[in-house]
C-alpha positions as a printed NumPy array, in Angstrom:
array([[ 62.017, 134.238, 119.645],
       [ 62.237, 137.538, 121.485],
       [ 58.068, 138.055, 120.574],
       [ 57.415, 134.71 , 122.45 ],
       [ 59.911, 135.588, 125.415],
       [ 58.251, 138.857, 125.919],
       [ 54.667, 137.214, 125.886],
       [ 55.839, 134.461, 128.143],
       [ 57.326, 136.381, 131.158],
       [ 54.598, 138.932, 130.734],
       [ 52.02 , 136.266, 131.002],
       [ 54.365, 134.529, 133.868],
       [ 54.383, 137.507, 136.055],
       [ 50.707, 137.775, 135.486],
       [ 50.298, 134.35 , 136.588],
       [ 52.38 , 134.889, 139.86 ],
       [ 50.344, 137.34 , 141.008],
       [ 47.332, 134.736, 141.197],
       [ 46.381, 133.189, 143.851],
       [ 46.484, 129.213, 143.637],
       [ 43.153, 127.246, 145.268],
       [ 42.487, 123.417, 144.577],
       [ 41.904, 121.81 , 141.193],
       [ 39.16 , 119.983, 140.131],
       [ 38.969, 116.505, 138.745],
       [ 37.956, 112.905, 139.719],
       [ 38.713, 111.442, 143.304],
       [ 36.095, 108.74 , 143.816],
       [ 34.978, 106.171, 141.973],
       [ 36.972, 104.89 , 138.936],
       [ 36.014, 106.919, 135.899],
       [ 34.048, 109.424, 137.479],
       [ 34.556, 112.97 , 136.361],
       [ 32.273, 115.396, 138.147],
       [ 31.99 , 118.786, 136.409],
       [ 33.305, 121.895, 138.751],
       [ 33.392, 125.306, 138.225],
       [ 37.168, 126.38 , 136.704],
       [ 39.453, 127.233, 139.81 ],
       [ 42.031, 129.857, 139.871],
       [ 44.523, 126.696, 140.05 ],
       [ 43.064, 125.585, 136.962],
       [ 43.457, 128.963, 135.202],
       [ 46.328, 129.183, 135.965],
       [ 48.043, 125.661, 134.871],
       [ 46.13 , 126.738, 131.543],
       [ 47.447, 129.995, 130.373],
       [ 50.799, 128.419, 131.442],
       [ 50.073, 125.414, 128.915],
       [ 49.165, 127.785, 126.451],
       [ 52.417, 129.525, 126.501],
       [ 54.727, 126.941, 125.172],
       [ 54.708, 122.643, 125.606],
       [ 57.468, 120.48 , 124.75 ],
       [ 58.152, 118.905, 121.595],
       [ 56.337, 115.781, 120.902],
       [ 59.66 , 113.425, 121.405],
       [ 60.591, 110.954, 123.708],
       [ 61.579, 113.652, 126.04 ],
       [ 58.537, 112.821, 129.125],
       [ 57.32 , 113.034, 132.373],
       [ 56.783, 109.605, 133.124],
       [ 54.314, 108.226, 135.632],
       [ 55.847, 104.71 , 137.07 ],
       [ 52.249, 102.532, 137.735],
       [ 52.348,  98.95 , 139.795],
       [ 48.97 ,  97.893, 138.787],
       [ 48.564,  95.668, 141.54 ],
       [ 48.477,  98.729, 143.821],
       [ 47.223, 101.405, 141.552],
       [ 43.304, 101.247, 141.226],
       [ 40.747,  98.636, 141.842],
       [ 38.097,  98.532, 139.496],
       [ 36.13 ,  96.026, 140.345],
       [ 36.011,  95.66 , 143.647],
       [ 38.476,  92.426, 144.482],
       [ 41.177,  94.447, 146.105],
       [ 43.45 ,  94.215, 143.051],
       [ 44.628,  96.365, 140.846],
       [ 43.504,  96.276, 137.228],
       [ 44.494,  97.398, 133.601],
       [ 40.483,  99.447, 133.881],
       [ 41.724, 100.856, 136.903],
       [ 44.54 , 102.185, 135.021],
       [ 42.583, 103.568, 132.506],
       [ 39.932, 104.833, 134.38 ],
       [ 42.886, 107.561, 136.089],
       [ 44.153, 108.84 , 132.855],
       [ 41.975, 111.718, 133.211],
       [ 43.722, 112.284, 136.262],
       [ 47.11 , 111.782, 135.279],
       [ 46.675, 113.947, 132.401],
       [ 45.431, 116.739, 134.898],
       [ 48.858, 116.211, 136.606],
       [ 50.685, 116.675, 133.486],
       [ 51.843, 113.43 , 133.212],
       [ 52.101, 112.555, 129.022],
       [ 53.938, 109.429, 129.487],
       [ 53.524, 106.094, 131.568],
       [ 55.447, 102.823, 132.621],
       [ 53.848,  99.796, 133.407],
       [ 55.452,  97.198, 135.477],
       [ 55.241,  93.592, 134.873],
       [ 51.998,  92.974, 133.195],
       [ 52.635,  89.358, 132.205],
       [ 51.48 ,  86.28 , 134.053],
       [ 53.382,  85.189, 137.224],
       [ 53.339,  83.373, 139.922],
       [ 54.254,  86.397, 142.387],
       [ 52.648,  89.632, 143.192],
       [ 55.178,  91.186, 141.408],
       [ 54.866,  89.599, 138.049],
       [ 59.086,  89.794, 137.636],
       [ 58.964,  86.168, 137.458],
       [ 57.441,  86.2  , 133.787],
       [ 55.592,  82.998, 132.963],
       [ 54.189,  83.949, 129.152],
       [ 55.818,  86.887, 127.515],
       [ 52.565,  87.037, 125.275],
       [ 49.685,  87.258, 127.749],
       [ 48.176,  89.709, 130.047],
       [ 48.143,  88.38 , 133.721],
       [ 44.38 ,  87.568, 134.601],
       [ 44.417,  89.658, 137.972],
       [ 44.945,  92.449, 135.761],
       [ 42.855,  91.78 , 132.738],
       [ 42.295,  90.911, 129.576],
       [ 44.032,  91.427, 126.178],
       [ 40.748,  93.605, 125.214],
       [ 41.439,  95.854, 128.406],
       [ 45.351,  96.13 , 127.359],
       [ 43.891,  97.619, 123.837],
       [ 41.404,  99.944, 125.899],
       [ 44.434, 101.292, 127.974],
       [ 46.473, 102.071, 124.503],
       [ 43.692, 103.394, 122.793],
       [ 42.75 , 105.635, 125.324],
       [ 46.455, 106.973, 126.186],
       [ 46.086, 107.7  , 122.238],
       [ 43.565, 109.993, 122.725],
       [ 45.172, 111.638, 125.478],
       [ 48.939, 111.861, 124.094],
       [ 50.213, 110.045, 126.632],
       [ 52.743, 106.902, 125.421],
       [ 53.07 , 104.095, 127.578],
       [ 56.082, 102.228, 127.806],
       [ 56.066,  98.398, 129.771],
       [ 58.435,  96.355, 131.847],
       [ 60.86 ,  94.273, 129.4  ],
       [ 62.244,  91.113, 132.151],
       [ 65.118,  89.071, 130.184],
       [ 67.22 ,  88.937, 132.55 ],
       [ 65.422,  85.779, 133.647],
       [ 62.261,  83.91 , 133.435],
       [ 60.16 ,  82.676, 135.957],
       [ 60.792,  78.963, 136.645],
       [ 57.077,  78.09 , 135.542],
       [ 57.543,  80.1  , 131.903],
       [ 57.296,  77.168, 129.416],
       [ 60.568,  76.838, 128.236],
       [ 62.431,  76.221, 131.585],
       [ 59.659,  73.654, 131.973],
       [ 60.624,  71.819, 129.197],
       [ 64.391,  71.997, 130.081],
       [ 64.358,  70.301, 132.984],
       [ 61.967,  67.476, 131.914],
       [ 64.458,  66.988, 129.994],
       [ 67.073,  67.22 , 131.968],
       [ 65.855,  63.942, 133.983],
       [ 67.215,  61.683, 131.9  ],
       [ 70.246,  63.048, 130.651],
       [ 73.58 ,  62.076, 132.504],
       [ 75.064,  65.079, 133.901],
       [ 77.447,  66.325, 131.249],
       [ 78.19 ,  69.318, 129.561],
       [ 77.665,  70.331, 126.87 ],
       [ 74.166,  69.204, 126.17 ],
       [ 72.484,  68.819, 122.394],
       [ 70.231,  71.461, 121.448],
       [ 69.266,  69.324, 118.46 ],
       [ 67.163,  67.322, 121.068],
       [ 66.245,  70.373, 123.397],
       [ 66.815,  73.76 , 121.976],
       [ 66.161,  75.225, 125.874],
       [ 69.256,  73.94 , 127.168],
       [ 71.057,  76.839, 125.447],
       [ 68.251,  79.141, 126.881],
       [ 69.353,  78.575, 130.342],
       [ 72.711,  78.631, 132.36 ],
       [ 73.524,  75.496, 133.405],
       [ 76.661,  74.005, 135.271],
       [ 76.935,  71.224, 137.123],
       [ 78.878,  72.094, 139.886],
       [ 77.253,  74.653, 142.297],
       [ 78.806,  78.216, 142.639],
       [ 78.052,  82.045, 143.056],
       [ 74.348,  82.922, 141.384],
       [ 73.258,  79.029, 140.659],
       [ 71.286,  76.864, 142.405],
       [ 70.435,  72.921, 142.031],
       [ 67.627,  71.633, 140.042],
       [ 65.739,  69.362, 142.802],
       [ 66.471,  65.78 , 142.193],
       [ 69.4  ,  66.371, 139.739],
       [ 72.906,  66.911, 139.443],
       [ 72.172,  69.63 , 137.687],
       [ 72.705,  73.862, 138.842],
       [ 71.187,  76.692, 136.739],
       [ 72.068,  80.367, 136.922],
       [ 69.131,  82.275, 139.337],
       [ 70.865,  85.248, 140.927],
       [ 67.589,  86.846, 142.446],
       [ 65.25 ,  83.971, 143.346],
       [ 64.502,  80.011, 143.083],
       [ 61.979,  81.11 , 140.407],
       [ 63.569,  83.068, 138.578],
       [ 66.311,  81.238, 136.541],
       [ 68.619,  83.764, 134.332],
       [ 68.317,  83.337, 130.215],
       [ 71.548,  83.072, 128.038],
       [ 71.285,  86.262, 126.683],
       [ 74.886,  85.405, 124.06 ],
       [ 72.081,  82.418, 122.847],
       [ 70.848,  83.333, 119.178],
       [ 68.053,  81.439, 120.364],
       [ 67.2  ,  83.723, 122.901],
       [ 67.79 ,  86.578, 121.051],
       [ 65.575,  86.058, 118.311],
       [ 62.753,  84.938, 121.306],
       [ 63.219,  88.871, 122.493],
       [ 62.864,  89.921, 118.78 ],
       [ 59.42 ,  88.347, 118.519],
       [ 58.64 ,  89.495, 122.074],
       [ 59.227,  93.302, 121.168],
       [ 57.28 ,  92.842, 117.254],
       [ 54.642,  91.579, 119.239],
       [ 54.024,  94.482, 122.258],
       [ 55.403,  97.287, 119.693],
       [ 53.162,  96.149, 117.203],
       [ 50.154,  96.334, 119.897],
       [ 51.403,  99.961, 119.616],
       [ 53.351, 100.446, 123.171],
       [ 55.61 , 103.132, 122.566],
       [ 58.964, 101.144, 124.213],
       [ 60.495,  99.116, 127.323],
       [ 62.12 ,  99.64 , 130.654],
       [ 64.681,  97.01 , 130.791],
       [ 64.789,  95.321, 134.515],
       [ 68.411,  94.496, 136.329],
       [ 70.439,  95.082, 133.099],
       [ 73.749,  95.191, 135.127],
       [ 72.606,  91.437, 135.782],
       [ 72.29 ,  90.048, 132.234],
       [ 75.879,  88.835, 133.032],
       [ 76.816,  89.923, 136.495],
       [ 80.71 ,  91.363, 136.977],
       [ 80.59 ,  91.932, 133.475],
       [ 79.793,  95.459, 131.913],
       [ 81.359,  94.687, 128.649],
       [ 78.726,  92.112, 128.174],
       [ 76.096,  94.108, 129.605],
       [ 76.739,  96.741, 127.36 ],
       [ 76.62 ,  94.815, 124.235],
       [ 73.32 ,  93.709, 125.423],
       [ 71.918,  96.715, 126.005],
       [ 73.219,  97.709, 122.294],
       [ 71.753,  94.935, 121.012],
       [ 68.181,  95.585, 122.437],
       [ 68.358,  98.996, 121.627],
       [ 69.062,  98.45 , 118.304],
       [ 66.269,  95.717, 117.863],
       [ 64.167,  97.5  , 119.362],
       [ 64.573, 100.925, 116.957],
       [ 64.533,  98.359, 113.678],
       [ 61.089,  97.641, 114.826],
       [ 59.902, 101.009, 116.037],
       [ 62.197, 103.986, 115.313],
       [ 61.19 , 106.222, 117.954],
       [ 60.966, 103.155, 120.357],
       [ 61.683, 104.508, 124.05 ],
       [ 64.225, 102.101, 126.045],
       [ 65.566, 102.575, 129.242],
       [ 67.363, 100.899, 131.214],
       [ 68.001,  99.962, 135.34 ],
       [ 71.874, 100.   , 135.817],
       [ 71.463, 100.525, 139.36 ],
       [ 75.221, 101.625, 140.329],
       [ 77.528, 104.294, 140.655],
       [ 78.138, 107.268, 138.459],
       [ 81.336, 105.853, 136.581],
       [ 79.542, 102.064, 135.837],
       [ 76.377, 104.61 , 134.492],
       [ 78.571, 106.123, 132.749],
       [ 80.053, 103.534, 130.76 ],
       [ 76.686, 101.4  , 130.12 ],
       [ 75.915, 104.586, 127.683],
       [ 78.997, 103.504, 125.744],
       [ 75.436, 100.991, 124.138],
       [ 74.012, 103.684, 122.593],
       [ 70.829, 103.098, 125.146],
       [ 68.977, 106.108, 124.829],
       [ 68.19 , 106.325, 128.461],
       [ 69.787, 105.134, 131.893],
       [ 67.656, 105.315, 135.301],
       [ 70.261, 108.466, 137.002],
       [ 70.681, 106.476, 140.141],
       [ 73.641, 108.683, 141.217],
       [ 71.022, 111.959, 142.067],
       [ 68.196, 109.185, 143.178],
       [ 66.579, 107.657, 146.347],
       [ 67.76 , 107.953, 150.058],
       [ 71.94 , 107.875, 149.241],
       [ 71.452, 109.978, 145.654],
       [ 72.78 , 113.569, 145.043],
       [ 69.382, 116.169, 145.555],
       [ 68.775, 113.619, 148.835],
       [ 72.456, 114.864, 150.044],
       [ 71.963, 118.044, 148.945],
       [ 68.468, 118.479, 150.426],
       [ 69.422, 116.605, 153.85 ],
       [ 72.524, 119.679, 154.231],
       [ 69.941, 122.211, 153.421],
       [ 71.917, 125.502, 154.63 ],
       [ 74.958, 124.726, 153.582],
       [ 76.672, 126.314, 151.304],
       [ 79.309, 123.992, 150.7  ],
       [ 76.672, 121.083, 150.146],
       [ 74.697, 123.281, 147.888],
       [ 77.511, 125.015, 145.814],
       [ 78.231, 120.838, 144.454],
       [ 74.842, 120.263, 143.333],
       [ 74.802, 122.017, 140.   ],
       [ 78.593, 121.084, 139.689],
       [ 77.186, 117.448, 139.566],
       [ 74.7  , 118.413, 137.062],
       [ 77.283, 119.633, 134.377],
       [ 79.342, 117.028, 135.289],
       [ 77.061, 114.559, 134.679],
       [ 75.283, 115.489, 131.756],
       [ 79.391, 116.064, 130.233],
       [ 80.002, 112.863, 131.024],
       [ 77.101, 111.281, 129.653],
       [ 76.758, 113.398, 126.343],
       [ 80.26 , 112.281, 125.728],
       [ 79.546, 108.184, 125.184],
       [ 76.175, 108.831, 123.556],
       [ 75.26 , 111.981, 121.689],
       [ 71.977, 111.327, 121.795],
       [ 70.969, 109.692, 125.339],
       [ 68.308, 111.083, 127.008],
       [ 68.447, 111.473, 130.927],
       [ 66.687, 109.497, 133.253],
       [ 66.505, 111.378, 136.455],
       [ 63.945, 110.129, 138.843],
       [ 64.085, 110.108, 142.923],
       [ 61.708, 106.824, 143.954],
       [ 60.66 , 104.048, 142.163],
       [ 59.537, 100.142, 143.651],
       [ 62.384,  99.355, 144.937],
       [ 63.601, 101.962, 147.138],
       [ 61.969, 103.966, 150.176],
       [ 59.733, 107.355, 149.354],
       [ 60.908, 110.439, 149.001],
       [ 58.872, 112.011, 152.288],
       [ 60.992, 109.416, 154.034],
       [ 64.448, 110.401, 152.875],
       [ 63.272, 114.222, 154.653],
       [ 61.465, 113.202, 157.53 ],
       [ 58.402, 113.509, 156.057],
       [ 59.392, 117.022, 155.225],
       [ 56.285, 118.445, 153.268],
       [ 58.547, 121.577, 152.406],
       [ 61.128, 119.271, 151.452],
       [ 59.521, 116.519, 149.774],
       [ 58.209, 119.605, 147.456],
       [ 62.214, 120.755, 147.064],
       [ 63.24 , 117.248, 146.045],
       [ 60.238, 116.974, 143.564],
       [ 61.213, 120.417, 141.813],
       [ 64.587, 119.451, 142.008],
       [ 63.979, 115.674, 139.832],
       [ 61.64 , 117.298, 137.247],
       [ 63.607, 120.183, 136.812],
       [ 66.664, 118.076, 135.696],
       [ 67.064, 117.158, 132.032],
       [ 65.497, 114.562, 129.673],
       [ 62.692, 112.118, 130.552],
       [ 61.879, 112.928, 134.72 ],
       [ 60.107, 109.977, 136.311],
       [ 57.4  , 109.965, 139.092],
       [ 56.652, 106.913, 141.084],
       [ 53.531, 106.607, 141.679],
       [ 51.888, 108.187, 145.197],
       [ 55.042, 110.735, 144.685],
       [ 52.703, 113.33 , 143.714],
       [ 50.785, 113.581, 147.177],
       [ 53.826, 112.562, 149.547],
       [ 53.194, 109.2  , 150.28 ],
       [ 55.538, 107.52 , 153.182],
       [ 56.479, 103.615, 153.217],
       [ 55.22 , 101.592, 156.376],
       [ 58.444,  99.438, 156.496],
       [ 61.899,  99.116, 154.722],
       [ 61.114,  96.344, 152.558],
       [ 59.824,  96.112, 148.624],
       [ 56.001,  95.032, 149.17 ],
       [ 56.079,  98.709, 151.519],
       [ 57.411, 100.245, 148.895],
       [ 54.283,  99.403, 146.584],
       [ 51.456,  99.929, 148.852],
       [ 48.33 , 100.968, 147.524],
       [ 47.392, 104.457, 146.081],
       [ 46.368, 106.157, 148.807],
       [ 42.911, 107.925, 146.322],
       [ 40.943, 108.708, 149.534],
       [ 40.924, 107.264, 153.32 ],
       [ 38.361, 105.116, 153.189],
       [ 39.969, 102.358, 151.745],
       [ 37.48 , 102.47 , 149.138],
       [ 36.135, 103.929, 145.636],
       [ 39.724, 102.724, 143.58 ],
       [ 42.269, 101.561, 147.035],
       [ 43.592,  98.419, 146.499],
       [ 44.388,  96.307, 149.49 ],
       [ 48.36 ,  95.818, 150.232],
       [ 50.29 ,  93.47 , 148.553],
       [ 51.504,  90.631, 150.568],
       [ 54.362,  91.578, 152.732],
       [ 53.406,  95.219, 152.727],
       [ 52.993,  96.967, 155.988],
       [ 51.47 , 100.355, 156.213],
       [ 52.297, 103.397, 157.714],
       [ 50.377, 104.773, 160.59 ],
       [ 49.071, 107.68 , 159.081],
       [ 49.897, 109.421, 155.592],
       [ 51.212, 112.939, 156.845],
       [ 50.275, 114.709, 154.039],
       [ 46.801, 113.303, 153.498],
       [ 45.272, 111.534, 150.46 ],
       [ 44.441, 112.828, 146.834],
       [ 41.236, 114.124, 147.569],
       [ 41.821, 116.053, 150.415],
       [ 45.216, 117.872, 148.931],
       [ 42.906, 118.897, 145.823],
       [ 41.618, 120.958, 148.025],
       [ 44.694, 122.535, 149.163],
       [ 46.128, 125.478, 147.812],
       [ 49.353, 124.336, 148.999],
       [ 49.52 , 120.832, 149.008],
       [ 51.741, 118.412, 147.185],
       [ 49.541, 117.369, 144.593],
       [ 49.626, 121.156, 143.168],
       [ 52.861, 121.883, 143.671],
       [ 53.693, 118.833, 141.249],
       [ 50.889, 120.186, 139.179],
       [ 52.916, 123.566, 138.961],
       [ 56.331, 121.968, 138.424],
       [ 55.26 , 120.149, 135.359],
       [ 53.611, 122.316, 133.723],
       [ 56.426, 125.204, 133.906],
       [ 58.988, 121.947, 132.771],
       [ 56.392, 121.324, 129.966],
       [ 56.132, 124.804, 129.302],
       [ 59.705, 125.721, 128.72 ],
       [ 61.151, 122.956, 127.24 ],
       [ 64.742, 124.352, 127.733],
       [ 64.25 , 122.757, 131.133],
       [ 64.204, 119.134, 129.746],
       [ 66.137, 119.377, 126.382],
       [ 68.983, 122.047, 127.321],
       [ 72.396, 121.316, 128.044],
       [ 73.555, 122.137, 131.684],
       [ 76.007, 123.983, 132.951],
       [ 76.935, 125.712, 136.654],
       [ 75.518, 129.187, 136.855],
       [ 78.616, 130.032, 139.233],
       [ 78.164, 133.996, 139.595],
       [ 74.817, 133.052, 141.171],
       [ 75.363, 130.007, 143.237],
       [ 76.222, 131.315, 146.355],
       [ 75.64 , 130.937, 149.356],
       [ 72.421, 128.243, 149.707],
       [ 71.772, 129.057, 146.307],
       [ 72.329, 126.233, 143.772],
       [ 72.488, 128.162, 140.237],
       [ 72.435, 126.285, 136.977],
       [ 71.629, 127.827, 132.825],
       [ 70.599, 125.452, 130.519],
       [ 70.739, 125.976, 126.669],
       [ 68.983, 124.867, 124.014],
       [ 69.188, 125.801, 120.639],
       [ 68.97 , 129.837, 121.017],
       [ 66.529, 129.002, 123.995],
       [ 68.611, 129.52 , 127.499],
       [ 67.487, 129.694, 130.776],
       [ 68.734, 130.032, 134.428],
       [ 67.243, 127.684, 137.356],
       [ 67.81 , 128.855, 141.11 ],
       [ 66.849, 126.992, 143.979],
       [ 66.709, 128.281, 147.731],
       [ 68.521, 124.911, 149.598],
       [ 67.252, 126.62 , 152.663],
       [ 64.759, 127.284, 155.502],
       [ 65.365, 131.014, 155.555],
       [ 64.522, 133.205, 152.823],
       [ 67.62 , 134.533, 150.708],
       [ 67.762, 137.189, 148.415],
       [ 69.528, 137.626, 145.066],
       [ 71.538, 140.759, 143.235],
       [ 70.963, 140.328, 139.571],
       [ 72.833, 143.872, 138.851],
       [ 75.772, 142.403, 137.763],
       [ 74.626, 139.882, 135.68 ],
       [ 73.043, 140.91 , 133.067],
       [ 68.854, 141.225, 132.27 ],
       [ 67.19 , 138.312, 133.053],
       [ 63.161, 138.376, 133.958],
       [ 61.577, 135.905, 135.912],
       [ 59.513, 133.708, 134.153],
       [ 58.01 , 131.549, 136.55 ],
       [ 58.471, 129.907, 139.939],
       [ 57.374, 127.599, 142.84 ],
       [ 56.902, 128.016, 146.695],
       [ 56.255, 125.471, 149.19 ],
       [ 54.017, 128.249, 151.21 ],
       [ 52.216, 131.546, 150.583],
       [ 55.653, 133.446, 150.139],
       [ 56.325, 133.644, 146.365],
       [ 59.136, 134.468, 144.541],
       [ 59.498, 137.668, 144.009],
       [ 61.543, 140.52 , 141.312],
       [ 62.117, 144.172, 142.157],
       [ 64.809, 145.601, 139.539],
       [ 68.307, 143.692, 140.211],
       [ 66.808, 142.033, 143.343],
       [ 65.153, 138.822, 143.426],
       [ 63.848, 137.612, 146.597],
       [ 63.48 , 133.487, 146.516],
       [ 61.648, 132.441, 150.204],
       [ 62.672, 129.169, 151.818],
       [ 62.844, 126.315, 149.599],
       [ 61.706, 128.303, 146.478],
       [ 62.198, 127.711, 142.584],
       [ 62.953, 130.523, 139.975],
       [ 63.177, 129.98 , 136.481],
       [ 65.089, 133.009, 134.747],
       [ 64.841, 133.865, 131.045],
       [ 66.465, 136.351, 129.167],
       [ 65.223, 139.696, 128.452]])
């Protein structure tokens, strides 16, 4: 182990002296893969990758894709599965080894969260053959794929709901109804009086639960028949080769009842692993820290770490208070608190940190379009434990044009020509006046772009699995001023991650701390992190990863 650390530290030190220039790779027409000479940046990334790698498990770097807006392969303006397949080399170059696809099933909406058929592919996105090709190409690249499983509700045009409403035309509004005449009366939550979350079926005296919108009737997840349907859906897609599911709207399975929601999550987790033992399940519980902690009682593998995410989360709070020592001091403490709390509820939990997704604004907007802070936010997310999630376009600092869901789902900014894979905006999307950090095509030619920063951050995370797998504790002796310090421990491995949450350079005195060596670093500009004996110089918004000698 000591030999490995020595090799790692020596090699990383050499890499830190190497110049960083743009990486090569495909940027234009989907599927293109131009040959380019190896660059210093690519050499650096290749060498980092050779130093080590994370185990082949569910601790991965996942990339959320809204297919509609990701890449158009056929020129109709709408993203598709072939477009996703054409960009797998790009994702591999970025360092991604997991993909989460937002819903791909037939649907009447652009976002496709009102599912009409759980067993098919929406024709806008392609065919089942296209999906199978995508899975096969992912497997070649060791990229796992999970898909949205939307079981809080169906679409109102789903055959289950259509048959139910047809049956209700011929029965009096008296509950309960006889499921032997129509089994779908148990599939949904019906009432004969209106109430919160219920809508009237047009032309009838029945109401149905529909918490989100009229075209999304809520399923009765206490029904054994519905649960068997869900099991069949899981069996179908896991049989196709998907690696697991992202569970939509888990807090609303039984709106207002955490206890019942936890039970449903336990059913979904247990069902998935009974079919595929290593299935990866990650659920959306959009709530505060105490509630997210409670949901881990279900045994679910992962819950998105909303308390640290988006504009109101801990990371953004710390960045907005950059230079405030009291604010900075709370970050490592909060990480330690969360890790211990989640671990106590589920010893096998895998955290799921993220900063942005399809329902919230983009990172650059959280930090007033500051490129330096956008980079550091990305690093703070990627240096957290568990499975780190990146939303498409986050790696190039995309911004939203308006505060609404469609604008958070704008076309991936491959280039500024609005061509070569760039899709049309989804309905209701407002594009920004400009993308201040540039397109991917432009950023690949920029030594210090957000894109090249993300590549390095991901590479470091994957080369040092203690970052993703380790238990976290605040490193109080170093967590001073505007330096945030945390220790990660995984078996015999350990590291210390220091972050300068300030626009001013800082020097950390290691003299009273022990023998630690700078193994890897991230800088937002040209100034690098440097170690001179017991002095560690960390430039503004810089990140240092230390290993014991």
